[in-house]
DOVEXVEX-455104 format. One record per residue: residue number from 1; residue in one letter; x, y, z of N, C-alpha, C in turn. Coordinates in Angstrom, 2 decimals. Layout:
<pts>
PT  resi  resn     n.px     n.py     n.pz    ca.px    ca.py    ca.pz     c.px     c.py     c.pz
PT   NUM     A        X        Y        Z        X        Y        Z        X        Y        Z
...
</pts>
This chain:
<pts>
PT  resi  resn     n.px     n.py     n.pz    ca.px    ca.py    ca.pz     c.px     c.py     c.pz
PT     1     M  -226.55    96.05   -43.62  -227.37    97.40   -43.98  -228.60    97.05   -44.53
PT     2     T  -229.65    97.24   -44.24  -230.99    96.81   -45.14  -231.29    98.09   -45.88
PT     3     T  -231.12    97.97   -47.40  -231.79    99.18   -48.42  -232.95    99.75   -47.79
PT     4     E  -233.39   100.90   -47.87  -234.66   101.15   -47.87  -235.22   101.54   -49.01
PT     5     V  -236.18   101.06   -49.55  -236.82   101.54   -50.93  -238.10   102.59   -50.62
PT     6     V  -237.94   103.63   -51.33  -239.13   104.35   -50.84  -239.83   105.02   -52.25
PT     7     F  -240.88   105.11   -52.15  -242.15   105.09   -53.65  -242.24   106.86   -53.37
PT     8     Y  -242.21   107.49   -54.05  -242.95   109.06   -53.96  -243.93   109.14   -55.12
PT     9     H  -245.06   109.46   -55.08  -246.26   109.34   -55.95  -246.71   110.66   -56.27
PT    10     L  -246.18   111.34   -57.20  -246.42   112.53   -57.68  -247.84   112.60   -58.27
PT    11     L  -248.80   113.24   -57.65  -250.06   113.82   -57.58  -250.00   115.25   -58.32
PT    12     H  -249.69   116.34   -57.76  -249.90   117.60   -57.97  -248.77   118.63   -58.68
PT    13     K  -247.71   118.05   -58.62  -246.71   119.10   -59.13  -245.49   117.91   -59.95
PT    14     P  -244.96   118.41   -60.68  -244.29   117.43   -61.73  -242.84   117.13   -60.88
PT    15     L  -242.22   116.29   -61.86  -240.83   115.78   -60.99  -240.09   116.72   -61.44
PT    16     E  -239.83   117.93   -61.96  -239.06   119.13   -62.23  -239.43   119.77   -60.93
PT    17     A  -240.47   120.05   -60.07  -240.46   120.65   -58.99  -240.10   119.48   -57.73
PT    18     A  -240.54   118.48   -57.93  -240.30   117.60   -56.62  -238.80   117.06   -56.39
PT    19     L  -238.29   116.68   -57.41  -236.94   116.13   -57.49  -235.81   117.01   -56.79
PT    20     P  -235.46   118.49   -57.65  -234.67   119.22   -56.65  -234.96   119.22   -55.09
PT    21     Q  -236.03   119.33   -54.78  -236.14   119.34   -53.12  -235.71   118.10   -52.26
PT    22     L  -235.91   116.85   -52.97  -235.62   115.75   -52.45  -234.01   115.64   -52.38
PT    23     L  -233.36   115.95   -53.58  -231.82   116.34   -53.85  -231.31   116.90   -52.63
PT    24     L  -231.95   118.33   -52.82  -231.45   119.17   -51.30  -231.34   118.38   -50.03
PT    25     K  -232.10   117.56   -49.98  -232.19   116.98   -48.46  -231.13   115.79   -48.35
PT    26     C  -230.88   114.96   -49.65  -229.84   114.47   -49.49  -228.65   114.87   -49.22
PT    27     M  -228.35   116.09   -50.01  -227.09   116.95   -49.92  -227.03   117.65   -48.50
PT    28     E  -228.06   117.76   -48.05  -228.05   118.15   -46.21  -227.38   116.78   -45.43
PT    29     R  -227.73   115.79   -45.98  -227.31   114.59   -45.10  -225.88   113.77   -45.78
PT    30     D  -225.01   115.03   -46.66  -224.04   114.37   -46.94  -223.93   113.00   -47.79
PT    31     W  -225.04   112.73   -48.70  -225.44   111.66   -49.26  -225.01   111.94   -50.76
PT    32     K  -224.17   111.07   -51.28  -223.84   110.90   -52.52  -225.14   110.50   -53.42
PT    33     V  -225.64   111.02   -54.47  -226.72   110.48   -55.31  -226.33   110.26   -56.69
PT    34     V  -227.09   109.01   -57.32  -227.23   109.00   -58.47  -228.80   109.06   -58.99
PT    35     V  -229.02   109.58   -59.96  -230.25   109.96   -60.43  -230.42   109.07   -62.00
PT    36     Q  -231.41   108.09   -61.93  -231.17   107.30   -63.14  -232.53   107.66   -63.88
PT    37     T  -232.44   108.31   -65.36  -233.69   108.50   -65.90  -233.88   107.58   -66.83
PT    38     G  -235.23   107.75   -67.66  -235.83   106.66   -68.26  -235.03   106.79   -69.99
PT    39     T  -234.36   107.80   -70.01  -233.77   108.20   -71.46  -232.74   109.06   -71.32
PT    40     A  -231.92   108.98   -72.35  -230.65   110.06   -72.20  -231.18   111.54   -72.54
PT    41     E  -232.30   111.53   -73.27  -232.58   112.75   -73.52  -233.41   113.50   -72.16
PT    42     R  -234.19   112.72   -71.46  -234.47   113.08   -70.18  -233.35   113.53   -69.18
PT    43     C  -232.23   112.82   -69.17  -231.34   112.99   -68.47  -230.65   114.24   -68.69
PT    44     N  -230.58   114.61   -69.87  -229.89   116.16   -70.35  -231.01   117.18   -70.12
PT    45     A  -232.39   116.73   -70.10  -233.30   117.94   -69.74  -233.06   118.08   -68.24
PT    46     L  -232.93   116.93   -67.19  -232.53   117.39   -65.89  -231.50   118.20   -65.75
PT    47     D  -230.10   117.79   -66.35  -229.15   118.20   -66.38  -229.11   119.78   -66.36
PT    48     A  -229.80   120.02   -67.37  -230.08   121.68   -67.53  -230.86   122.02   -66.47
PT    49     H  -232.03   121.42   -66.25  -232.86   122.20   -65.20  -232.28   122.12   -63.80
PT    50     L  -231.48   121.05   -63.13  -230.80   121.17   -61.82  -230.14   122.55   -61.82
PT    51     W  -229.47   123.31   -62.96  -228.73   124.26   -62.86  -229.51   125.53   -62.53
PT    52     T  -230.62   125.61   -62.97  -231.44   126.74   -63.06  -233.03   126.35   -62.32
PT    53     F  -233.30   125.57   -61.42  -234.47   125.28   -61.17  -235.07   126.32   -59.92
PT    54     A  -234.06   127.14   -59.59  -234.33   128.42   -58.47  -233.36   129.57   -58.84
PT    55     D  -234.00   130.68   -58.47  -233.25   131.57   -58.75  -232.07   131.91   -57.90
PT    56     D  -231.95   131.55   -56.57  -231.13   131.43   -55.49  -230.38   130.55   -55.32
PT    57     S  -230.36   129.28   -56.03  -229.98   127.91   -55.56  -229.63   127.02   -56.85
PT    58     F  -228.67   126.26   -56.62  -228.38   125.17   -57.86  -228.12   124.06   -57.21
PT    59     L  -228.09   122.81   -57.92  -227.66   121.55   -57.15  -226.50   121.03   -57.99
PT    60     P  -225.21   120.87   -57.30  -223.92   120.77   -58.07  -223.93   119.21   -58.52
PT    61     H  -224.11   119.18   -59.54  -223.90   117.56   -60.31  -223.38   117.57   -61.66
PT    62     G  -223.16   116.33   -62.00  -222.65   116.10   -63.44  -223.02   114.91   -63.99
PT    63     T  -222.54   114.65   -65.27  -223.25   113.81   -66.21  -221.64   113.03   -66.65
PT    64     K  -221.87   111.76   -67.48  -220.75   111.32   -68.28  -220.11   112.17   -69.20
PT    65     A  -220.85   113.22   -69.74  -220.27   114.03   -70.45  -219.16   114.93   -70.10
PT    66     D  -219.51   115.52   -68.70  -218.78   116.27   -67.62  -217.58   115.48   -67.16
PT    67     G  -217.38   114.32   -67.29  -216.25   113.92   -66.64  -216.04   114.02   -64.89
PT    68     F  -215.25   113.19   -64.68  -214.81   113.20   -63.17  -216.04   112.94   -62.40
PT    69     A  -216.63   111.61   -62.92  -217.81   111.19   -62.19  -217.67   110.92   -60.63
PT    70     E  -216.63   110.29   -60.22  -216.27   110.04   -58.84  -216.24   111.37   -58.05
PT    71     H  -216.27   112.35   -58.43  -216.41   113.71   -57.91  -217.69   114.32   -57.67
PT    72     Q  -218.73   113.88   -58.38  -219.86   114.33   -58.58  -220.91   114.21   -57.21
PT    73     P  -221.21   115.11   -56.73  -222.06   114.68   -55.51  -223.45   114.27   -56.03
PT    74     I  -224.03   114.64   -56.91  -224.83   113.94   -57.69  -224.59   113.79   -59.02
PT    75     Y  -224.79   112.44   -59.68  -224.63   112.23   -60.85  -225.70   111.72   -61.95
PT    76     L  -226.07   112.22   -63.00  -227.63   111.90   -63.77  -227.00   111.03   -64.72
PT    77     T  -227.70   110.05   -64.93  -227.61   108.68   -65.84  -228.74   108.41   -66.67
PT    78     A  -228.62   107.91   -67.78  -229.67   107.00   -67.98  -229.47   105.55   -68.14
PT    79     E  -228.19   105.05   -67.39  -227.51   103.77   -67.47  -227.54   103.43   -66.00
PT    80     Q  -227.50   102.26   -65.97  -227.59   101.56   -64.46  -226.21   101.77   -63.74
PT    81     D  -225.28   102.51   -64.13  -224.05   102.93   -63.58  -224.19   103.64   -62.10
PT    82     N  -223.13   103.40   -61.61  -223.08   104.23   -60.05  -221.38   104.71   -60.17
PT    83     P  -220.93   105.55   -60.83  -219.62   105.99   -60.98  -219.04   106.93   -59.70
PT    84     N  -220.28   107.46   -59.18  -219.68   108.26   -57.97  -219.95   107.64   -56.37
PT    85     G  -220.02   106.31   -56.60  -220.43   105.42   -55.42  -221.25   105.83   -54.60
PT    86     A  -222.60   106.45   -55.05  -223.94   106.84   -54.54  -224.17   106.12   -53.49
PT    87     D  -224.76   106.79   -52.45  -225.39   106.21   -51.32  -227.10   106.05   -51.65
PT    88     V  -227.53   107.13   -52.28  -228.90   107.00   -52.59  -229.08   106.87   -54.25
PT    89     R  -230.11   106.21   -54.36  -230.33   105.94   -56.14  -231.81   106.49   -56.53
PT    90     F  -232.31   107.57   -57.24  -233.30   107.79   -57.65  -233.60   107.12   -59.16
PT    91     L  -234.84   106.62   -59.18  -235.33   105.87   -60.45  -236.47   106.78   -60.58
PT    92     V  -236.45   107.62   -61.99  -237.25   108.58   -62.53  -237.70   108.09   -63.74
PT    93     D  -238.94   108.44   -64.28  -239.54   107.95   -65.55  -239.18   106.80   -66.05
PT    94     R  -239.48   105.68   -65.05  -239.67   104.41   -65.57  -238.43   103.57   -65.74
PT    95     A  -237.16   104.21   -65.11  -235.91   103.51   -65.34  -235.91   102.29   -64.82
PT    96     A  -235.53   101.30   -65.54  -235.22    99.78   -64.95  -234.04    99.96   -63.83
PT    97     P  -234.25    99.28   -62.79  -233.37    99.31   -61.73  -232.38    98.56   -62.08
PT    98     P  -231.26    98.69   -61.13  -229.98    97.71   -61.13  -230.14    97.00   -59.72
PT    99     S  -229.43    96.27   -59.22  -229.49    95.60   -58.20  -229.53    96.70   -57.10
PT   100     L  -230.26    97.06   -56.10  -230.34    98.13   -54.92  -229.71    97.78   -53.90
PT   101     A  -229.14    96.51   -53.94  -228.85    96.21   -52.25  -227.61    96.92   -51.87
PT   102     S  -226.79    97.64   -52.59  -225.72    98.08   -52.27  -226.04    99.83   -51.85
PT   103     Y  -227.21   100.04   -52.01  -227.71   101.53   -51.57  -228.20   101.61   -50.30
PT   104     K  -228.12   102.74   -49.64  -228.77   103.17   -48.31  -230.03   103.03   -48.36
PT   105     R  -230.61   103.87   -49.46  -231.90   104.26   -50.41  -232.01   104.14   -51.62
PT   106     A  -233.21   103.36   -52.07  -233.45   103.62   -53.33  -234.73   104.48   -53.67
PT   107     I  -235.03   105.32   -54.47  -236.28   106.08   -54.31  -236.92   105.99   -55.70
PT   108     Y  -238.09   105.65   -55.99  -238.78   105.72   -57.20  -239.66   106.71   -57.17
PT   109     M  -239.87   107.36   -58.30  -240.49   108.71   -58.09  -241.54   108.44   -59.55
PT   110     F  -242.87   108.39   -59.44  -243.66   107.99   -60.35  -244.95   109.07   -60.42
PT   111     D  -245.41   109.11   -61.48  -246.29   110.37   -61.89  -247.95   109.66   -62.02
PT   112     D  -248.65   110.13   -61.00  -250.00   109.57   -61.40  -250.63   109.70   -62.70
PT   113     N  -249.97   110.71   -63.38  -250.81   110.91   -64.88  -250.49   109.79   -66.05
PT   114     D  -249.20   109.10   -65.33  -248.96   107.93   -66.12  -249.22   106.58   -65.60
PT   115     Q  -250.26   106.13   -66.27  -250.99   104.97   -65.47  -249.66   103.81   -65.63
PT   116     D  -249.13   103.44   -66.88  -248.01   102.57   -66.85  -247.03   102.82   -65.68
PT   117     A  -246.49   104.00   -65.35  -245.95   104.25   -64.24  -246.48   103.91   -62.98
PT   118     V  -247.45   104.07   -62.69  -248.27   103.54   -61.41  -248.22   101.98   -61.31
PT   119     R  -248.63   101.29   -62.64  -248.57    99.73   -62.42  -247.03    99.30   -62.11
PT   120     E  -246.37   100.05   -63.03  -244.90    99.50   -62.84  -244.30    99.67   -61.15
PT   121     A  -244.69   100.92   -60.62  -244.40   101.20   -59.39  -245.10   100.16   -58.37
PT   122     R  -246.25    99.41   -58.70  -246.45    98.53   -57.98  -245.92    97.20   -57.99
PT   123     E  -245.52    96.97   -59.10  -244.61    95.81   -59.54  -243.26    95.79   -58.59
PT   124     R  -242.88    97.02   -58.63  -241.39    97.42   -57.93  -241.55    97.02   -56.50
PT   125     W  -242.72    97.51   -56.21  -242.93    97.37   -54.44  -243.05    95.98   -54.19
PT   126     K  -243.69    95.32   -55.30  -243.69    93.82   -54.59  -242.44    93.03   -54.82
PT   127     E  -241.69    93.46   -55.86  -240.07    93.29   -55.87  -239.41    93.50   -54.66
PT   128     A  -239.53    94.91   -54.40  -238.62    95.19   -53.01  -238.95    94.46   -51.90
PT   129     K  -240.29    94.31   -51.87  -240.95    93.43   -50.61  -240.34    92.06   -50.68
PT   130     A  -240.36    91.32   -51.62  -239.90    89.89   -51.74  -238.67    90.14   -51.45
PT   131     E  -237.70    90.72   -51.67  -236.29    91.07   -51.64  -235.92    91.14   -50.07
PT   132     G  -236.97    91.70   -49.03  -236.67    91.96   -47.86  -236.16    93.38   -47.76
PT   133     F  -236.46    94.39   -48.45  -236.06    95.77   -48.14  -237.12    96.37   -47.33
PT   134     E  -236.85    97.37   -46.69  -237.69    98.53   -45.90  -238.42    98.93   -46.97
PT   135     I  -239.63    99.15   -46.65  -240.45    99.93   -47.55  -241.29   101.19   -47.35
PT   136     A  -241.18   102.29   -47.86  -242.15   103.18   -47.61  -242.83   103.93   -48.74
PT   137     Y  -243.90   104.40   -48.47  -244.75   105.17   -49.69  -244.93   106.49   -49.15
PT   138     W  -244.82   107.51   -50.02  -245.29   109.08   -50.15  -246.07   109.35   -50.96
PT   139     Q  -246.95   110.15   -50.63  -248.08   110.46   -51.54  -247.80   112.08   -51.50
PT   140     Q  -247.77   112.85   -52.63  -247.54   114.14   -52.65  -248.89   114.81   -52.42
PT   141     T  -248.83   116.04   -51.69  -249.69   116.74   -50.79  -250.48   117.80   -52.26
PT   142     Q  -251.09   118.63   -51.88  -251.76   119.70   -52.67  -251.01   120.60   -52.92
PT   143     T  -250.06   120.94   -51.94  -249.12   122.06   -51.94  -247.77   121.64   -52.07
PT   144     G  -247.76   120.27   -52.80  -246.23   119.72   -53.30  -245.40   119.17   -51.88
PT   145     G  -245.91   119.24   -50.96  -245.24   118.35   -49.66  -245.43   116.87   -49.98
PT   146     W  -245.00   116.35   -48.69  -245.12   114.52   -48.67  -246.08   114.07   -47.44
PT   147     E  -246.70   113.17   -47.82  -247.43   112.67   -46.68  -247.22   110.94   -46.74
PT   148     R  -246.78   110.74   -45.71  -246.44   109.05   -45.86  -247.77   108.31   -45.51
PT   149     K  -248.04   107.42   -46.39  -249.03   106.57   -46.35  -248.93   105.07   -45.99
PT   150     A  -247.75   104.57   -46.42  -247.27   103.26   -45.88  -245.76   103.23   -45.78
</pts>
């Protein structure tokens, strides 16, 4: 199994708007997910956000503080762990990736307003290519959808 490494370039809507939609797609496919943030504070903020991102929906998830990590369909962490045996790993806010070879898909989400994040995404692209992963690049459209560019 070759890991697919996908880059999502946020141009018009923030992570808080884009991430839940991608997580919902993973849930539809019955994929377990781990979302790795750059800091514990950001992890806590996303934890709260995923319960309330829509009036008619929420995403079942947990963190280390919740316990039962192995039962969480979506696990949020600021560490490189994978206690729920996730198929997909999201890396947001410039989180430093662990080895990605054991995942079906690794997803980097980066904001165009953060030029350090853009530079880092380019480096991650080169690393993923050198490791022989399948690579894709999606750019956010004006309406918040995605257009594949590479």
